[in-house]
N, C-alpha and C positions, 0 to 999 in steps of 0.2 A: 757387033754381031754376037748373039748368044750361041753358046755351044749347045749341042743337043744333049739331052739328059739320057743317061744310061738306063735302058729300059729293063734289062734283066741281067742278073749276075750269071757268069758261067757256071754250069752244073758239073762240068768235067774239065780237067786240065791235065796237061802233060808237061811237067817241069823239066827243063834241061839244065844241066850243071852250069853254074857260073864259075869261071876259071880265071880270075884275075892273076896278075903276077905276084901280088902280095897276099897277106892274110885278110880275108874279107868277112864281113858280117852276113852278107847274102850268100847262100849256098846254091840256090837254083831259082829259075824264073821261067815265065811264059809270056810271050808277047801276043796280044790280040789286036784286032782292028783299031780299037780305041782304049785299050787297057794294058796294064802290066801286072802280073802276079809275081810276088817274090816270097821266098822262104828264107828265114833267118837262122843262122847257126846258134845264136844264144838261147833261143827257146823253141826252135823248130816250128814256130808259128808261120802261117801263110797269110799274106795280106794282099788285098786287091786295091789297085790305084787306077783311077779312070779320069775322064774329062770333067766329071762333076767334082771329084776330089782326088787329088789336089788341083786338078785343072790340066787342060791340054798342053800348055807350055811345059809344065813339070813332067807330065807323062812322056811327051816327046823327048825330053832330055834323058829321062830314065831309060827309055827304049834305046836311044843312041848309045848310052853308056853300057847297057847290057849287051848290045850287039858287039861293042868294042872290047868286052870283058875287062873294063877298066873304069873305076870311079862310081859304080852304082851304089855301093854301100855308103860311101862318103856323101854322095848327093842326097840320099834318103836321110841319113843321120843329121846332116847340116842344114838342108834346105826344106825337105818335105816333112821331116820329123814324124809326128803321129798323125799326119793328115791323110789317112787312108780312108777309103769308102767302106770297106768291109773286111772281115776277118773270117777265115775258114773255121768251121766248127766240125771237128772230126766225128763227134757223136751223131750230129744231125746230117752230116755229109753235104753241107751247103755253106755258102757265105752268109754271114750275118752282118747287116748294115750297122755301121758305127753310129751311135746316137750323137 
């Protein structure tokens, strides 16, 4: 069964703090119906992950880890790596699809 394609990127988001027990690379996130947005400490960049990229299985795991405040940074760094669908552009105030 094919997963549905993401039709439109979120135009607005409200990140909540990510508070794991240790030192994490992710500082904040937002969970949507079929996506996760994460902001990283290293460069303060904001990335969008969805069912198209990296895929439903990975997004579901990322959402679970975000809700548990444990393991999200590690999962992204080791499993998902650079496989995000879009990156937030502060000048344009919108997500730009990764090529």
